[in-house]
Each structure stands twice: as structure tokens, then as C-alpha cells.
N, C-alpha and C positions, 0 to 999 in steps of 0.2 A: 533838195529836199525844203521845201518851206515850213518853215515855224508857224505852230499855230498864233492863230490870231490871239490878243489878248483877252477878247470877249469869251472866248472860249475857253481857255486855260481855265482848271482848277486852282484854286490857292495855297501852295502848298504849307501844311502846318508845321509847327517844329516839335521834336516830343516830348517838349513841356505842356503842347497845347494839347498835343493828342492823350496824355496822362492827364489833363485836368477836366477832359468830356469826359472821359472814362472814369474816374473817378466821381464824378457829379453826376454822372447817371446812376454809379450804383448808391452814393446816397441821399441821391435826390435833394441835391443843394445848390444855390445861386450865389455868386460872390459879387455880384453886380446886379445893378435893379434891370428884371425882364422885362421886354417889350412886349413877352405876352405871359403874362403870371395863369399861375397853373398852381389851384390846390396843393398839389400832389406836392411840390417844388417849394420849400423851404427857400425864405431869399434871407442871409445871414450878415446882414446890415454890419453890426457888430462884430463878427469874425473878419469881415472885408478891412474895417476901420483899424481893426491891431493890426491886420497884414503891412496897411498901408503904413502904418506907422513905425514898422518895424524895419519900413524899405525893400517889402516885398513884394514881386506882384501878385496881383489878384488873381491866382490858379492852385486848383487844389491839387496840392503834388503830394507827392509820400510822405516828404517828414512836415505836412502839417496835418495826413489823414487822421490821427488820434481827435486833434484839436476842431475838426470840422468835426468829426463822426459822437463826440461829447455835446458840443453845439448841436447841433440838429439832437439831438435826443433829448438837451434842455430847454427846447422851447417850451416857456411857459402857457400854463392853461388850456390845456387840448381840448376840442372839446368831445361831448359825447358822441359816441360810435368812431370816433377816429381812434387809428390804430396806436395800441398799446408801444413804449418800448420796446416789448420783446418780439412783440407781432413784427414790428417794423425793421426789427436787426435779422429777423428771419427771413424777411422779403429782400432783403440790402444782400443777405446772405448766397439767395437765390440768383439775383442781376446780377453778384462777381462770379456767378458760375456760368454768367449767357456771356457777360464780358468776355471773359478765361474761354471761351470757345471761340468768340468771335476774332480776336486777336490770332488765333492759327492761322488764319492764313492772308495775316503781313507777310513781305516777301522780307523786309529788311531784321536781320537778324539780331541786331544791336537791340534795334525798337523793342523789336517783341520780347526780348530778354527781359530790357525794360519794365515794359508793361506787364508781363507774367510777375514779376516780383512785385511790382507796386499790388499789382492784386490780391497778390497771396498774404503780401500785408496788411490789407486790409482786411483782408478775410480773418487773419488772425485775431482784429482786433475785435470785428464783429462777434468772432465768436467768443472773445475770453471776453467781450460787454456783454454778451446773452449769458453766460453764467453768471453776471455781478448781476442783473437784472434779475436772472432765474433764481435767485437767491436771496436777492435785496432788490423788492419790486418800489419798494421807495425812491430807490437811488435815483429818480430820475420823476420829473410831472409824470404822471398817467388819466386817463379821462376818468372825469367819476363815475361812469358804469365797468371798468375794469376789472378781468379775472387776474386770478394770480397766474404768473406765466408758469410754474408748472401744469395749470391744467391746460395751456396749451401744449407745453411739453407732452403732457398723457397722452392727448389727440393726435398728436405725431407717431407717437409708440403705439399706441391701437391701432391706427391706420396702416402702419407698418406690418403691425403681428397680423393683420387681418387675412382668412382663412376665407375658402367659397365655402367651405362647410358649416361657416360661422351662423347662429340662429337669428344674429342681428345685422345688420350692414354697420361698418365702422362709422363712427361718429363725426369724422370729419377728414377734411382733405390730408394727403400725407405731406410731407414737410418737403423741403429741399432735397434732392439725393444727394448725399452724405453728408448732412448736417446733424443727425444724430451721432453718427459712427464716430464725427470728428468734435460734436459737444462732448462727449461723455468720453472719448477714447483720450484725446490731446490733451485730458485737467490735471491736475495735482490734486490730493484730495483736498487741500484745503479749498481750493477753486469750487470743487462742487460738492460740497459737503451741504454748504445750506442749502442747494436750490434741490438735494434729495429729500431731505427733509419733509416738506411740503408735498415733493412726487410720492411719494411712500404712502403718506397718507391718504392723497385722492387714489392713489394704486387699492389700499385696504377699500375705500368708502367704494369702490367700482363695484367690489364684489360683495360684501355688505348685506347679509341677510338674502343670498343670489341660491338658489336650490340647485340641484342637479341639472335641472333641465334650462336652468337662466345660462344667463352669458358673461362666462367663468373664464372660457379658454382662451380668448382672447388677453386678458390682464393677467394670466397665467405665463402665456408668451412671454408676454415683455418681465414679467417679476424675473422669470428663466436667464432672457435677455439680459435687464441689470444687472444679477449677481455673477453673471462672465464676465463683468468689468470689474479689477478687482479695487478700483476706489468706490466703484456703485455696489461693491459685495460688503465694503468695510463700512460702509455709511450706513447702509443694513442695520449690522446688529449694532452698531453705534446711538442705533434711532431712538428717540426716547420711547414708542410703543415696540420694540422690538421684546424687552418684556415691561410691558407697563408696570408703575407703580401708583397709579392713583386709584385712589377708593372710591367705592359708589354706594351711596345708601341701598342695604339691602342686598346686594352684588355681592358673592363670593369672590376672593380672587381666583378663582379658578374657572370663572366666568368671563372676570374681565378679562385674562387671556385668551380668552376666544373670541369675544367681543372688540375687544381692543387692542389685541396686538397684530401687529402688520401681518403675519403668517395666520392667526388664529381667523382672520377673517377667510382663506383662502382653505384652513384648514375643517372650516365650519360650514362648508358646501356639499349637501347629502341630498341622499333618497329620501332617509330616515327621519321620520319629521318633530320639529321641535316646537314643542307647544306655546314653550314661554316667548320663543325669539323666532317666530315662525319665517321662512323663508319662501319667495316668490320665484316662478309659480310653484301650488302646490302641487307636490307630486301624486301623493297618494287623490287627491281630486282628478286629476288630469289623466291618470295612468291607470288607476283601476276605484273608479265609482262606479257602483253597480257591477260590481266584475263577476256576478253571481249568472247577470244576461248577456254578458258580452263573451265574443266568438273567442274560443281557444288561440288560434289564433294571432287574434287582438290583443290577449295577454303577453303570448309570447313573443311577441314585436315589443311589448312597454321592457320585459325582463330582458330584453339583447341592448337595449336603447337604453336603459339605464347600467346594464354592463359595460359599456363600451363607453360612457361619458365619466365612468365613473374612476376606470380606469387610466384613462387620459389624463384626469385629476391627479391620480397615484403616480404617475409616470412621470408629469409634470413637477411635483413636488417632490418628490426624491432626486431628480433630477438639480433641483434648487439645493436640497441640503446637502447634495453628494457634491457641488460642487464649492458651496461655503465649508463644509470639512476639508478638502482638497486643500484651500486656500491660508494657511499658517499664520493667515492675520483675524481669519475669520473663525475657525475652528472650533477655539474654546469656547467661545460665545453660542454657538449652535448647542455644542454639549449642556453650555449650563443652560440655555432656551429649554430643550428637550428635560431636564432634568426640572425645571420650573414645573414644565406642563405638568409632569406625573407628581411633586409632590404637592401642586397647591391642586391638586383632584386625589390627593389619595384616600379621600372618605367614600370617593364613586366605590368604592370593594364592599361599601355596606349594604345590607338588605334595603335599608330605605335613603336614596340620594337625593340630597335640596337641589333643583332643576336650577334655581338662584346662586346658587354657592357653588355648584361645581359646572365643569364644560361638559356638552351633548356626546348620546352616543356618537351621533354623525361623525364629532371632531374627533373622538378615538379613536372608531372605525377608522376613519381614514389615514389618522398618526399610524395605527396600526400596521397598513396596508403598507406606507412606505418604509415604517420602520424594517419589515419583514424584505422589502425591496433591498434595503442597505446590507440586510445580515447577508442576502444570496451569494455574493462570493465566497465568503467562509461556509455557508450549509453545503457546495456544492463539493467541499473539501471536508468533511465536518469532521472524520477519522483523524487528518492532519493538524487540524487547527483547535480540536476539543482541547488539549493541552495548554494553549493559548486564554482558558479562562479560567480566571486565578480567583477561588472560592474565597481569600481574603477581600476582594471587591466589597464582599456583602456586610462584612463589617468595620474596612477602614477608609470606605472613600469617602472624598468631601461634600460627593452631590447629590446622594438620594440616601434615605435613611431606611433600610431592610431591617432593622434589629424591632422594630415595631409589629411589625407584621408573626401573626402566628407561623411558631416553629413545627417541623414536619413528626417532634417527638422532643421536643424540648419547652420547658416553660421558660416564658421572659427573665425568670429570674436564672435559670440556669443559664439562657443563653447570655446573661449579663456578666453571670459568674465566670462562664469561659471564657468571651471577646478580654476581660480582668484579666484572665491566667495568661493570656497570649501577650494583652501588654506588659504583661509584668517579666514573662521571658524574653522581649523583646528590649524591654529596660535591660534585664541582668544580663545578655548578651551584649547591648552595646558599651553598658558601661563598662566591662571586663575587656573589651574590644578599645574605649576611650583610654581606660587605662595604660595598658600597654602601649599605647601609641603616646601616650604624656611620658610615662617612665622613657622611652626611645629617647624624646627629646629634652629629657630632665626638666621639666618645667613644674611649675607650679600647678597642686590640684584646684586651687580657686582660681589662677586663669583661665582652666581646659573646660569646667564644670559643662555640662550639656543640660538643657531644657527640659520640662517635661516632657514636650512639646516634642522635641524630636527623639525621645525616648518609645513614643506609645504609638500603639498599631493606630491611632487616631492619626496622626501624622499625615499631611499630603504622601501619595503613595502616585506611584507613574503605574500606570495601565495602559496595557495595548489596547490600540483601538477595536479590536477584534471584543473584547473582553468589557471593554464598557457597550458596546453596541449589545450585546448578548445579554446583559443584565438588566437595560434601558429596556430592552424591547419583551424580556419578561414580563415587566412593569407595565407598559402600555397597553401588553395584547391582556396583561388581567384587568386593567382597568377601564379599557376598548373592546376590542373583539369578543372578548371572553364576558364581559362583562354584559354586552349586546344582547350575545347567546342567551345569557341566562335572564335579561330582563325581557328577551324576544318568549323564553320557556316561562314567565309568569305571568308575560302574554298568554304564554302557551304551556301544553302539555303531550306527552307521550302518549301515544291513544293508534293502536293498530286497528280497533276493531272502524276507528271514524273513516270516514274516505272523503276527500278536501282536494280544492281543484290544483291541484299541480301538473301543470302543461308542459307537454315534452312535444319533441317537434312533429309525433306523429300525430299529434293532437288526443290523445287520449287520457283517460281518466287513470292518477295512478295513485297508491296511498301515501299519502305526505306523511314528509315524515314528525313533523311536530305540527300540532292543533296548538292554536292561540288559549289558552287555559281561560282566561276572563272571556275570549270571544266566546268560545264554547259554554261558559257557565252560563252568557248570556243569554247565548243562542237556545240553551235549556229551558231558560224561564222564559224567554219568546214563544217557545214551543206549546209551553205549558198554559200559557196564557193564552194562546189562540184555542188550543184543545177546550181550555173553561169555556171562552167566546161559542167556540162549535157546538157546546152541550148546552146551550142555552143562560149561561149565565153571567151576558154581556152586561156592563154597567159604565158608568161615566168613568171612575176610574180606572177603571180595568182597560177602556179604549186608552185613556194617557198613559195605561202604563205599557201597551203596548207600540204607543206610536216612539214612547220613548225610550223602549227598546230597543224598536227598528234602526233608530237614530246613532244607539251606541254601537250597535253590529256593524254599522255599516262603516263607522269612523274606524272599530277596531281592524274589520275585512282589510280599509286601505292598509291601515299600520301593519299588520301580515304581512302585503303583499309585496311593503317595501322594503320588510327584513329581507324578507325572501328576496328581493330582485336584488339588493345590494350584497348580501351575504351568501346565503343560502345557494343561489345561483351562480356565484361566482367559484369554479372549480380550481382557479390556479389560483387565488385567494385562499382556497382552503388548504390547497395544496402545499404552497409555501410556510404555510401556519404548524402542517402537521410535519415537513420538514422539519421546522425550528424544533419542536419538541422532540423531535427525534434526536436530535444535537443535546437538547433538554435532557433526556434519558439516558443516554449514552454518557454524556459528564457525570450525570449525579450518581449511576451503576462505577463508575471511575472511584468518584469517591472511597465504594467500600472494595474496593480490589476487582472489580469485572463482574462479567456476569458468568458466576459459580454458587455450585449451592453445594454443602449447607451456607446461608450466610455466618459469616461471624458472630463470635456468640456476644461480643458487645460491640452497639453500634458507635460506629467512630461519631465523636461529635461533629466534625467538618459537615457530617449527613444530617442528623438528628437539628443541626440550627438552621439548616437551611427553608424557606419560608415557603410553607406548606403550597401555599396556592402555585408553585410552579408545578407540581404532580398533579393534584388538583386537576389544573385547567387542561394537562396534557390528557387527562383522563375522559375530562368533559367533551373535548374536539372528538377526540374519538370518540362516542359514543354519538355525536352529531354525524360527523363525518361516515360513519357505520350505517345508517341509517338515510344517505343521501344517494341513492340510486346511482352507481358506477364511479361515487369519488374518490374509492378506494381502488380503485381499477390499477394498475402496474405498480400500484404503490406498495415495499417491500415494509409489512408488519411484524417482522422477525426479533427483528427488538425489542419492542414493543413487547409482545409478547414473549418474552425472554423476562423482560422488568415485570409485568402481573404476576406471571408465578414465583420470581423471587421473594415478591414483598406483600400478595394477596393473602399471606395465615401469617406474617410476624407482626404481630402487637409492638415487639420491642425495637423494631425498626418504623412502621407508620402506625403512630397513636390511634387515627381518627379513625373508626371503622365505617363512619360514609365514606371515605376515601376507597379503604380498602373495599367498600361492597360499590363501588364504582367501577372499579375493577372488572369485577364480576360482569357489569355490567356492559361493559366491553365484548367480554367473550360470550354473552349472549347473544350481542348485536352479528358477532362472527360466527355463529354456528350455520352450518355450510346451506340449511334448509331458509334461513331467515333471511343471510347476507347474501347470497345469488351470486355466488362466488367462487370459482372450482379452487383457488388458493386457497380457501381459508380449512377447506377438510385438510390437506397437509398441512396446515399449522397445528391443526391438532393431533393428527394420526401420526404426524413424522416429526415433529422435534422433540428431542429426547428430553430437556427439563418439563415438557409438559406429561410427557409420558410418568416422567418420574415419583411429579410430585403435585399433579393437580388437582387429581382427586383428592388428595390429602389434604390441601388448604380449600377446597372447598367445603369439604367437612368441619374443617377448624372454624371456619368464615361462618356456617353456618351455626356453627354455635356462639361463637362470642358474637351475632349481631344481637344476641337476647337482650343484654345488656348495653346499649350505646350511650348513656349520661345522657342523653336526650329528655326533654318532655313527651316526646311523641315517640318514645321509643317502643312499645306497645305496637302502635301501627305501623312504625319503620319496617318492623322485621318482618312482617309478611310480604312488603313488596320486592324487598332484598332477599326473600328465601322462598319467592315466587320466581326470582333470577336465578338461583343456586338449583333450582330444581329440576327448572328447563335445561339447563344446564347439564346436570347428575343425569338424567335422563338420556341425551345424547351421548353422553358419554360412557353409559350401560350397553350401546350397543356398540361399541366400539373394543372391539375385543381386547386390546391391551390396556387397555383403561378400566375393562370389566374384570381383569386380573389382577390389576394395582387396588380395584376398590376389594376383592377379595382378603387379598394379602393384606391390606390395612386393617379388615376387619376384623383378621384372624390375630393380628399384632396390637392392635389399640379395642380389642373388646371390652374390656374394663377401662380405657380411656376415651380418646374424644368421639369414638366409633359410638359406646354406650351413650353420649350425652347426648350424638347427633339423633340419635333414634329416640330417646326421651322425649327431644324438645321437636323430629316431627310429627308424633303421637299427639304430644299437647296442642299442638298444630291443629292435626287434625281433629280431633275433641273440640278445640274451641270454635274454628272454621264452620263442621257441619251441623255442630250446636245450634250458630248463631244463625245460621243460614235458612236454617230448620222453621227457628221459631220467625225469624221475619216474613219466610211463607205463608206462616199462619195469619199476621199481619195483614200482609196483603190481601187474601187471599178476603180477611174480614172488610177492607176497603172495596174491596171487587163486589163484594156481594151488599154494601150499601149502597153504590150506583148501579147494579143491577136489578134494585128497588127503585125505579123508575119514579114511581109518585113521590115517593120518600126523601127522594135524593132532591127534587127539586122545589121541594117544599122547603128545604134550606138556605140561608141566605149564601149569595153569591161567594162574597169573602168566606165562609166556613167549608166551601165544597172549595174553592182556590187555594186552600190553606193546604186540604186532604188528600188535592192533587199533586202538590207540591211533596208531601209526604211519599205519598205514594210512586212517585219516582227518585224520590231518594232512596228508600228501601229499597226497588230496584235496582238501582247501582249496586247496592252494598251487597245484595244476596247475588248477581252475578258476580262481584270482584270474590267473596267468599268461596261459592260454589266453584269459581273457577281454581281457587288455589284448595279446595278440598280434595278436589280433583285428580289433578295433581301430587298431593300426598298421599292419598289412596293410592292411587298408579305407582309412586315411589315404594309403600311399603310392599303391593303386590309383588315388583318382580325384584325387588333386594329378599325377599323371606323366600323365593324361589330355590336363591344359591347358597343363600349366606341367613340360615335360618337360627345357628346357634346365638348367637347374642339377643333376639328374641324367648329364648329359653333361658337368661340368667334368673336366677334367684328372685334377683333385684329388679327384673322387668318382667317376668313373664304374668305374673298379676297382672302388670298394668295393661299389657296389651289383651290381655284378657280379656280384661272390662273395657277396654277399649268396643273391641270386635264386639264382643256383647252388646253395648249401649248402640251401633251402630245397625246390630241385626235386630236390634226392636224396634229401632226409627223405621226401619226399611220391611218389617215384615212383621210389625205387631200388630195389636185389633187398631192402634192410631194412625195406621199409612194411608188409610181414606183422605186422612185431612188434608195430606199434604198435595193432594192432586189441585193443579192450577191447569190453566187455561193453556198456556203455550210453557211449559216446562221448560223448551231449546232457548226460548229467551233469557232465564236467568241462568242456562246451563247446566240444570239441573237435569241430572240423566239417574233417575231413580234403577232402573235396570243394569245397566253398566256397574254401580255402586255396589247393587245386590251381588253382584258378579264375582266380581275383586274380593268384599268381605268374604265371599264362602271361599276360593281362590286363597284368598292369605288364611284363616284358617287351615286350610290343607296344607298348602306349603308348610308349615311348624307345626303341622302334627308329623309330618313324613319327618322332618330331622329331629321329632322329641324322641331319642332312645333312651330317656329314661322316664318315658309317662310321665311327667311333671306338669303338663299340655292340660290335660282332660280335669286336672284336681283342678288348676286355676280357674281354668272354667268355672265349674261349677260352684268354687269358693266367692263368686261376685255376687251377691247379696243384690246389687242393684236393677241388674238389669239380666240374670241366669234365668231361665225355664224352659226346662226341658223341652216344651211343645212348640216353643218358638222354632225349636232349630227344623221342629217338623212342615209348621208353617212355611218357612225360608225355602225347606226342598221343596214342598209342592207349588211357589211360586217359580222357583229356579228350571222347576220340568216346565211352566206355560210359557217361557220368554224365552227359549231354545239356549238354556244354559247346558256348562259341560256333563256328559251323564256317569264319565268318571268321574270328576271333581266332586261331582251332587252325591255320588255313590259314596267316596272318602267321607266327605262333610257330613251325611247320617252315622257311618261308625264313628268317627270324632265323637259324634252328639250323645250314642251308645257307651261311650267310654266316659264320657263326660258325668252323665248319668249315672253311671255303677260309680263313679270315684265322688259324688256329691251322697251316694248312698253309705258308702265305706267312709266319709265324714262325719255322716250325722253318726255311725257307730263308735267312732274315735269319740268325737263330739261325750257320749253318753257314757264310755268308759272313764272319762277323765275325768266326768263330774265338774263341783264345783272347784274352780282353778283360783288357788292365792293370789293375791290382787297383785303381789310383787314379781308374780313369771308372765303377768301381761303387758304387752307393752303398752305405750300409755298415749300411744298414737291411735293405735288401731285395735286395741283391745282384742289382742290375740294374743296367742300364748306366744311365748317369744322360742325360738328355737338356738341363737346365734347370739347372745345379750352383747352390749357394747356400752360400755361409759361414754358421756360426752364430759371434754375435758374442763369444759367454764360453765354449766349448767350442774354438774354430775347428775344427771339423767341418765339413768338406763334402759335400752330401746333396742328394739331387736335391729340388729345387721342392715337386712334387705330392706327396711322400711325407711331406718335413716339413709341408706343410701340412695335409695329412689328420690328422696327429699334431697338431697345433696347433687342428687342429677341438674334441680331446675334453682336450687337456692343453696349458694353455700355459706348459709348460718344456722346456728343455734338455735333452733325451733322453737325452743323457751325461755331466750332470754338474747337473740339476735344478733349474739357476736361469731365472729369469724370462724368457719369451719369447716376442711375439708376430710375426704376419707381416711388419710392417713394419719389424722389426730385421735382417730377414735381408738378408743383403751378396752380390749375387750375383757369382760367378766368372768371368769374361768370358774369360778366359786359358784356363781348364779347360775352357770349355764349345766355344772354338774348337779347344781337342789333341779333346777328342770327334768334334767334328765331321770334321776332318781325318781322327783313322782311320776312322772310317765310310767316307768316301769313298776313304782309302787300301784300303781292305778292298774295298769294291766294284770297285772302280777293279785291285785284284789280280784277282779273282774273274774279273771281264771279260775281261780279258787271259789268263788261263789257260783259260777257256771256249774263246778267240778260238784260242789255240794248239791246243787239242786236236784244234779244228775243223780247222784247216793240216794237223797231222799225220795226220788222218785222210784228207786230199784224195789228200796223198802217197803214202800206203802204197797209196793205190788203183791212183794213176800205176804205180806199178812195179809192181803185177800186172799190168796191161798190158802 
């Protein structure tokens, strides 16, 4: 076979030459003057000279690779626009990968192995210097316009984290395959930490002031990837902006945590508007502008979108925190971060929150959702995990200070005193134990003394993660979810009548759970102003007011929908929160010995000292979720009900009456006709604690709420009693509860039940009287407007003011009438089966006076003045009220075995008139009253008339009564005189008891007074009885004498 000619044969290269070619390709260098210079290939003339001086060949071999790389990166004065050292290294990494692929076709195994090793060596050098350059960009000369290498790294990370569903395209090309993994994964902490500082800062900036509709998903995926790398995770928690220390003028530490910490920027992403540091795009403007004119399907789509993206944020941040918590090198720093966020935003719990000092509601709602996700493992097994929650954490942990929070039933001084007693007990136990240890070791006491910090409760305790997570979540929810709900209620109020836009998949309008309070007020003002304009009261100022109000209503409407989208529409979020508060309830009840009644007479200090907001937040959340359709479906409520029954009536366990009132509000929401759930009926009708204690505790709370200690207590009590009355009315129709009610009335006839009746009567009188007076004032304004000539002559401003007053009074009348109807209705159905308490000496005259007054208003001469155009608008139902009043008269009369009621009716000098009963009967016949009731009503009227006549005769018999026999309050003859211990004044027992039902003070000097403190004045009572007998005897003697004289006169005539 002929050999190939020299002209056609390829010259055979040595292994060194092959290696030289490959390494020069990767590094883009030349060691000899190039025949055809390329701007991309650098001629390393000095490096070549050094190699020659060392008698080494001008070849790029493995042992010279690092020198070549350094010299290539050290080229002086790179022009603007040329690749940065980091960009060059990344492209070199890509070329190294390409060359590694190419050598796989070389048949010579020895050569292939040598080349692979050389490329791998150079690749490792490239990665090492990439880390150096990323952390220290000035290590090598850079072009004047070069960006920080961390920016290139972030572009690579964002490109790799891209998803087709992202709202914007990736910001740049992805890195060479494997570069990111090897850049981070193969490095030790010291080499990677300098690069991570700038990278995390740029990552934070990428989501700075980004809203829920912005591109935060990609940066979040990058963060999730980085914390999965142990050294990167460690670099994050050691970052200067992990917990920022910088102070900024006018910006509080709480805001700084949100705006400048790495995680804070991610937690700031929200649908809830932050007016001080607005995010883009504006969710309210983009999704809910002019919502009233949008199709329901459009709003529903916006709700779904926001809920989806926010849950993506929650899940991503939960993953980030969970990874860091599982890493022993970062766990402590994560707990420290959460504690700092809580501590620096503690003032968020106040009524007024400074938005420049505290983090936004959006951040804390997000943190609430994330913390609830971290709690999920032990929420699923709460029965077995609740014992891991140590109450000592509240007083002995070194992260969060709970001691300044309002306790459930202890003052701050009592809490401090109790903690001190714990400290002393621990000190004594530790000291005695140490003494035994010292004695056993025969050591001197001076050498074994412990410091105070080792003995006190404040020393560092080891608490489980479940314990820490539980208490941190309780604080976060208070400052976050529950505060946002409170703020929403401040923008908002409960309103059953108002219908607002809440879209369900059926696209129908349903009653909204919450109506924005500010929004409702501004909408009312807007409606009033438009009404004035429509009635010809237009002015420039009025038009300006309307325009201003329209803008305010639009902004608040957008805020309302944003809150609804992120919180109220997220059923899973609310369910997790409910599960957490169920655990809170189980843990709290465990402190008092579990679900059993009656409660221990002494409230355990562990329970008394827990923060009040633990339970207050639970009740607030139950109220909210109970008013959201389907929010409580499939959720077990028995534990909540047991808790409410146990503590609703106990002032010795829960001091705050408003918290106990919230418990009633929860039960009110659970009434079957209101909740729409069949399961709630079984709660009331099949729950043993409920059957045994609910009615009694409701009656007790009805009484207790008279005095709340608040400056608004007079008005607050009507709202609270409204809820109690509705619930009692429902329970009356449940036979088992009605029987319990009867038993309580019998057992507590002169106790809590008598107090309940007294306040029920007081409220009924006040509410009806206030409503009727306001109706007269409304009629006056109606008459003014009806006289159109005179009305138009008035200045526009005066007409506007009168209209505002008119609408304000309309609302007052509507509310007062609703409550008055409830109270009268309760008097009607209770008096039928439980008449005895109404007939007690201290109550019967009060009841009779009330009924007489109502009868006078509804059937007296002035009744026609109460005629209004639309009585139903004000819930004024005079026909129904008159029927109920007549019914109450008859019910009490039926139970009057001693005939005291007719006398009490006729004794009322203010409103009693025997002709009034006849007028009322005529009206009852006309309006279709029950004939039997009307008949008995008139029979009672006859007995009252007879009693009035008898009373006049008795008064004539007694004549002038000595002052010492008269009650100083009522100026009536005393029957059972008692002396008041403090003022020493003697009064009639029924009169003073009637006073004490409403006010537990001596009416003459305001000192404390109760029924058991009254001192019977037996001597005076005997004197009064003797006076009555003597007057009656004298009258009888005079009558006999008159008869005798008449007979003598007749004899004389004969």
C-alpha cells in the first residue's frame, strides 16, 4: 500500500501543542505575535517573555494556566463597552464547557484524559476567580461603565428562575449550563460571602415597592434557591441588612425593617395599599376602579388573581423561612429576625398607628399568613402538641416582651409581682440544690456562688420550636391579620341592612360581611349633598364638596376591595387562623383545668396573666368568619362554644366586659337563622354546657354590661344588649333553654334575674321615650320642607345643615326603635310564663309605671302627633307595640295571685288614667287585637279603678302622716323601713332595693351599698303599724258615732 504524499498528510501535533491550543481558545490569549490580530484575543507579550526567561516553551499548559488567567484579567485600561472581568470569566466558563464536549471524540484515551484534567483545572480556576471578582470587583481593571458583577449574577439567577407565566420576560440571557450551581455549590463560606452581600442587596431592590401585580415571583424563586445553599443561607442571615441597624430621619425602626431588610422587601409585596410608600402597579386602581360600574365577573376575576398571587408569595416565603429554620447555622438568626419585626412594630397594636414608624398592614398580613403555614404541622396534631406550649415563655423568654401587654385579669403590678414570686421560688430551689451539691463536694461557699441571672426566671430558657412559633405567631397575628381586620372595620362597620357588592361565582349580590365605616359615612354625606342639590340647593361650595366626596368614596371603595381580596376572599387563610385560635383556646382552657364547670373559685395566675389579646383576637376572628358565607363550613366549633360558655359570665376570670360581650356577638352570629348552617343549631340544642349555663350567663352579662368603665358605656350597653336580646329570643323558642330560663328565674328571683328585669325595663323606657321624642323632631323638619316656599327662601347652607340633622336623627330613631321593639317583645314572652318577678314589691310599681307610660304614648291624646309618612322606615310599629303592651298587662295580671298589680297601676300618678284603658281597648278592637286579651285587659282596668278608689279612701283614713313615717325618696308611707348604714337615713325597703338594682350606692352620700347591708328599723315599723291601726280605729269610731247621732235625731223627730 502506498504511503500518502507529504503534501496531503496533516502534521501530527504533540499533546502539549493540543493542550496549548485548547487553553488559548478558552482564555482568548496568544503567546506569540498573531499573524492576523483579533480584538478578542489578547497577546500576552510580558507573560511570553517571562516564560522564555524561565526556559519554558511558549505554550499555554496546565501549570501556567493560573498565570495566564491572571495576566489576561489584568490587561490595563480596558475600553468602555468591553467585557468586564466577570463577564469574561463567564464566557470562558462557557468555552471551557464547549472544549470539554469536543475532546470527547478523541480516540487516544491518554490524551483525552490529560486534556479533560487540564480543562477541569482551568474551569476550577475560572470559578474561583469569578467568586473573587464578584466579591471584589476592583481586583482587576474594569471598563469605566462596568456594573457590579453581582448584577450579572442576579440576571443569570433571574433568567434561570424564569417561568412562562411570569408577567414580564427575563431580564437577560441565561448563564452557561452548570455555572450557577458550581459558582455557589463548590465554594466555602469565606469565598462566597463577599459576593453575596451585593447580590442580596440587588435582589432586595428588585422587589422594592413592587405590588401584588408586579414581578416578584422570579426574585422570590431566586431567594428560595439561594437559601437552599448552606453558605448562601449563612451569608443571608449575616448580611448587614438582615436586621438593619441604620437610623433614618422621620422613619421608625419598624418601617426600616420593612423597607431596608432583605426579607422586608418581599414581605412588603401586597394588594393592600401603602399610602406612604406606594407600590406599583396600584392594585386598587388597576383592579377595582369604578367598581360599581364593572361586571361582577370582572371583579371576581380580580379577586381570584390577587388571591392566587398572594398565596404564591406566602408559600415562597414560608419555604425560605422553613429552610433557614431547619439549618442549625441560621435558625437562631431567623427567630431573632421575627422577634425584631414584632418588637419594633409593637405600637401597631394601638388605636392610632404612625405609618412612618411602623411597618405596613400589607407586610404584617403577609407575615401572618407565613407564620400560620409554619404552625401547620402542630395545628394538625394540636391535642398532642399543646403540652409543648410552655406558659413560662410569656415571662421568661429573651426575645419578645409580653409583660407590658394588658393581661386577661391582672394589672401590670400584679403581673410583675407574680413574676417576681416565680423568680424567688426558682432562686430558692436553685440555691438549695446548689447547697446540696456544694456540701457533697466539700467545697467552700465562696467558690460555688451562683449569679442572680442564673437563678432568676429571666435567665435564658430552652423552649421548643413549637412553643416559640406559637407565641410569635400570636403576636404577629395581633399586629398583622387582626390589626388589618380592625383597621378594615375602622374603614368598616357591621351593617345587616346595607347591601354591598360581594360577588359569588353565581354573580349575584349577597349581603356583605362588612361595610366600610368611613366609606359608609362619606357615602351618606355624598347622598345628603346630592339630595340638597336635587332640591335646588346648589352652590359652588356644594359642587366642590360633592366632587371631593366622590373622589374619597372612590379611593375608599378601592381600599375596601383590596382588603377583601387579600383577606376575606382567602378562605384557606382564615381557616388556618381559626385552627390556630382553636389551639389557643385549648391551651388557655388547659391552664384552668380543662373544659368543666363550674370554674375554680380562684383564677389561676397563669391564666390571669396571659395577654388579653390572645382571647380577644380569637373572638374577633370568629365574629368575622361567622359573617362570611361558607367560611365556617366543616369547621368544628364545639371547643369555641365550650370556652365561651365557661368564661362569658365570669368577671373573676375575664375582667374586660367588652371581651365577654364579643363572645355574645359570636353566639349571635351562630344562631341558625343567621349563620345559614344547620350545624349551629345542634351547638345550641345538644351541647351540655350550653344547656346548663348559657341562659344564666347571658342574663348575668346583661346586668354586668351596665357599667363597663368606659366613657362610652351608656351607648355601648345598647349595642351589646341588642345582641343578648336577639340570642335570648332565639333560646326562648328552644324548650330545653326555656326550661332553664324558668329555673333561673325561680332560683335567682331576687338576684341576677331581678337585676336583669330592672335593666330591661330601664332600657325599654329610655329607648321608646328617646325614639318618640326624635320622631316629633323629625316631623318638625318634615313640615319645614313641606312648606316649599319658605324652605326655598332659606340659605343653601342652612338647608344642607337641616338635612344632615334629619338623616342623623333618622338613623338614631331607627336604631332605638329596633332595640325598643326587642325589649318590649322580651317582656311580652317572659311575662307569660314567668310573671312572678314582675310582681315583687320592689318591682311591681316600676313595671306598672312603665306600662302606663307606654299606654299613654300609644293610646293617649298625643298619639296622633306621632304619625309619620313612613313609620316602617324607622321600624316604628305602633299597632304592634300597643298589642304587646296590652298583652304584658294581661300576662302579669294572670299571675297576680295577691291582687297587687291593680293597686300598682292605679298608684302611678304620672301616667295612670282610667279612661286611657278604654281608649286603648277601642284602638285594639280596630287594629285586630286578640278579643280575649282585650277582654282581660278591660277587666284589669276595672280592678285598677277600684283599687284607685280604695287607695283614696285609705289616704283619707290616714289623714296627715308624720314626716318620720314617710319615705324620703318617694314621700309615701313606709311599710318596711330600713336604715342605711352610712348615711343613717331610714327609707322604705322596696324603694331602696329598686334604687340598688340600678345603682349600688347610698343615694344620700354615694357610699357603697348593697341589699345585705340594709338595717331593719323594727321600732319604726311598729310605730307605723300602730299609727295605721289607730287612724283606722279613729275613723271607724267616728263612723259609728255619726250613725248613732243620726239615729238619735230620728227619735227626736218622732
